[in-house]
N, C-alpha and C positions, 0 to 999 in steps of 0.2 A: 177792818184791820185793827188789831189790838197790839200796842207796844208797851212793854213794861221793862223795868230795869232790875238788875241783879247785883247784889253786893255779896262778895263771898265771905267776908268777915262778918261775924256777928257783932262785933264792936263797931260803933259809929264814931268816927273821929271828926273833930271840928274842922271846917274849912278856914280859909283865910279870912281874917277880920280886917276892917279898915276900909272896905269898899262900900260905895253907896250907888244905888240905882233906882230909877223910878219904879214905883209899885206897878205890877201888871194891870192893864185895864180890866175891869170887870164885865165890859159890855161884850155882846156877841161880834164875831169877826166872820165875814163872808169869805169862804174858801173858793178856789177855782171850781169850775164845773167838773163833776165826775164824767166818766166815759158815757153814761146814759143821759147826760146833759142835765140831770137834777143837781141842785146845789146843796151840799152839806153845810153845816153851820158849826163854828167853833166857839167855845166858851173859853175864858181866860184860865190858865193854870197857875198854881201857886209855885213860887220858886223853891219851896222846901220839898215839894213832891215832884217826882217825875210824872210823865204824862202817859196817858192811855189814849191812843189815837185811832179812831175809827174812820176809814175812808169810804165806808158804805154810805150811799146817799141817805141823807136824813139823819145820820148818826152825829154824835158830837164829841168834842175834845174835852176830856175831863181829867182830874187829878187821879193818879193812881199811886199807891204806896209801893215801897220796895217789897220784893218777894223773896220768900225763903223756902226751904226744902219742901217739896210735896204740894206747894200752894198753887192751885189752879186759878187762873185769872182771866178767863174769857167765857162768857155765857154762849150757850147754844152750840151748834156744830162747828168744829174747828176744821177747816178744809186742809190747812197746812200750818205747822208750827216750826218756827226757826229760832235757834239760838244764834245770835249774831254778836261777834266780838272782834277786836283787832289788837294790834300792838302786844303780841305776846313776848316777843324779843327773847326767845330761847338763844343762848343759854345765859342770860343775865337776869338780875333783879329777882332771883328766886322764882323765875317764871315757869319752870317745869312743874314745881309744886302747885303754884297757882292754877295752872291749866288743869292739872289732875283734879284738884278740888272742884273746879268749875264744872268740868265733865261729870264728876260724881254727883254734883248737885243737880245738873240737868237730867241726869238718869233717874232721879227721884221725883220728877215732875210727873203729873198726870193730866193729859198725855205727855209722853216724852217727845222732844223735837224731832220732827221729820228729817231735818237737816241742821248740821252744826256749821255755821259759816264763820270763817276767820278771814278777816278782810285786811290782809297785808301786814307787814312787819312781823311776820310769823317768827322769823329768826333775826338775830341782832346784826349779823354782818353778811349773811348769805353764804357761809361756808358749808361745805359738805358735812363736816362734823356737827354743825348746828342742825342742819336738816335731818341728820341721823338721830340726834337727841330729840328733836320734835316728834319724829315718827315713832320713836320708842315710847313716848308718853301716850301717843294716840293708840298705838297697838296694845299697850297695857291697859287702856281705858275701857269703858263700857259700851263704846260705840264703834261699829265697824268702819274701816277707812272710807268705804263707799258712802257712808252717811254724811261725809264732810264735803263742804264746798270751800275751796281755797282761793284766796286772792293775793296777788302780788303787791308789795309796797316798795318804798324806796330803800329800806335796809337790805332787801333782798339783792340789790344791785351793787352792794359795797365791794364784795370780793370778786365777783364775776365781771363787773362793769355793766353799764346800762344796756348796751346792745345784746350782750350774751345772757343777761339775767333771766329773761323769759324762758329760754331753752333750758338753763339749769333748774329753774322752778318746775318746769314740766318733767324733767328727769327725776327730780327728787320728790315731788309731790304727786305725780301721776295725773296732773290736770294742766290744761292751757291756762295762761294767765288771763286771756280773753276768751269767754265762752258764753253760750246761751243754753239754758236747760230749763226743763219744766218740772216742778214739784207739785204733784197732784193738780196739775193745771195751772199753777201759779208761775209766771215766767221770772226767771232770775238771770241777770246779766252781770258778769264780772269783767272789769277792765283794769289793767295795770298800766303804770306810767312806762313809757319806752322812748326810743330814738333820741331826741334832743337832750333830755335830761331825766333825773329820777323823780320829777313831779310833773312831767309833760304827757298830757292825755290827748292833745289835738290829733295826733297820728291815729287815734282810735275812731275818728269821725266816720270813715266808711264802714268799719265794723258795727258801730252803733246804728247807723242807718240800715244796714243789712239786717241786723238783729230785730229791730223794731218792725221792719217790713215782714220778716219771717213770722213774727208774733201775730201780726194782722192777718196774714195769709193762711194761718193753720189753726183755726178754732177748735179742731179736734184735739190738738195738743195743748193749746194755751187758751184758757177760759177767757171769752171775750169780756172786757170790762174789769178783769181782775187786776189788782195792783201789780205793777211791774217793778220788781226789786232790782235796783242797780247798786251793785256793791263795788265801791272804788275806795282805795285807801285814802286819798286825799279828798278834803271837802272842796266844795265850790266856793270861791271867794265871796265874802260878805253875805253868808247864809247863816249857818249854825254858829253856836257858841265857839269862839276862838278862831273862827275861819278868816277874820281879817288878818291874822298873823300866820296861821297854819292852813295852807291851801295848796291846791294844785293848778296847773295851767290848763284851762278848759276852752280857752278861746285865743285865736291868733288873728282876729279881725274878721270882717265880712266874709262869709263863705267858709270859715274854718271855726265855727263855734258849736261846741257840743251842747251848751246850754240852750241855744236857739232850737236845736232839734228836740231836746227834752221837753221844752215848752209846749210842743205839739201833743204831748201825752201827760195831761194832768194827773193821771193815775200812777206816774213814776214815783217811787219811793227810793231816794238816793241815800245810802248809808255809808258813812265814811268814818275813819279813825284819825290817826296821824297826830292829833293835838295832845292826847292823853287827858283831856278835860274831864272834870267830874260831870256825871249825868245829872246832879242835883239842880243845875241851872236850868230854868224853864226855856232858855234860848237854845237848848239842845235840839229842839225841833223848829224848823223854819219853813214857811210856805210863800216867801216873798217873790219867788220866781214863777209861781203858778203851778208848781208841783212840790212835793214834800221832800225835805232834806233832814237828816237825823245824824247826829254824831254819836258814836257808840263807846267813847271813853278809852280805856285801856284794860285788857284782860290779864296782863302779866308784868307790866313795867311799873311806872310811877306816875302819880298825878302831876299835871302842870296846867295852870289855868291862864287866863289872860294876863298880859304883863302891864302894859300902859295903854292898851286900847280896849275900851275907852276909859277905863278906870285904873289908877295906879293900885297895885296889890302890895300887901306888907306881910311879912312873916309874923305870926301872932305871938311868938316868944321873944324874938330879938327886935322887932319893930323895923327891921331893915326892908327895904323894897325887895320883893320876891314874887315870883310866879308859882312857887310850890306850896301847896297846902301842907298843914301840919300832918305828920305821919304819912306822907305821900308815897312812902315806899311800900305801904300796905295795899296799894291800889290793886283792885281786881273788880271790874264792872263789865257787864255786857247787857244785851237786850234779848228779851223773849218777844218775838213777833208772831201773832196769830192771824 
C-alpha cells in the first residue's frame, strides 16, 4: 500500500515556529505481523516529508515528497487508488472552491482514483442548504457521484442533532453513515459517531464485528490479506498527530472496545480527520496499536496543530501562543492511497 499527500496550493507556507521535538530515530522499527504472518519492516521518516507506506509484507516505510498534478507515485500494478480527505466544511472557509480544485487535480492523476473518500465534516453545520451546495460542487466536477465514498463527522450533527444526523446524511448524500463495500477487492468500512454524542463510536461495535466477519467469510468479494480501510472522522486517542487533543470515543471499558477488535486485524488502516492538522508532521502515521492509523488533515477548512500537548506552539508573527500555523486559511490537503 502506498500513501502520499497532496497540497492544492503551489505555494508552500511556513508552519509554526518555536516548537522542539526529538529527531526521529534512524533505526528500523518492527511492525505488526501482516495477514500472511510475515513481518514488514519500517524505516524512519523525515518530519519535512510525508510518508509513503507499504503494508505489503517485506516492504518498507520511506519518505515521499508532495505530489502535484499528473504525478504518478506507485510502481507496479495498482489494484485500487483512493483519494482520501476530510473536513471540507461547506459552506465555510472558501471550501467549495478548494474542493473543486482538489477534484480537478485528482482527475489529472494517472491513473485517476477509483474512489474519492470524504471522511466527515463534509458540511459545516449539517443544514440541507449546505448539503445542496456540496452536491452542486460534486455534480459540477469530473467524477460521478457513485465514485465517492462519504463518511459522517460531528459537524453533520449540528443542525439535525446526533440521533437524526445519520438519516439526514443518508437522505442528502445517498449513502449510509456506516457501511461496508469492496473496491476492486479492497474492503472499505465507514463509521460515523452516533447515539450518546457527536464523537461516540462505541455504539458501532456490533457493526464493526459484523463487517470484519463478512470480510473474512467472502474471499470472492474481499481479497484475503488486503488492507482493510476504516474511514472514521475522529482519530483514536493517542495515536496519530494531534489525537491526544482531537479524538473520538472508541472504548467504554471491557467488552465495549472497538480498538480491541481492530487489533485482531493488523491489516486495518484507520484514516481519520477532525484535527485539521498539517500532514508534514511524521506523526501523521502511527502503528502503536498493532494496526495503522493515519490522519488526513483538512481538504477545505483551516490548519490547526497541537496546542500544548506535548509542545507549546507559537504564532510566528506575533509570538503569541497559538495552535494555528501561518496562512492556515489556505489549508487544503488530502491523501492518495494506492
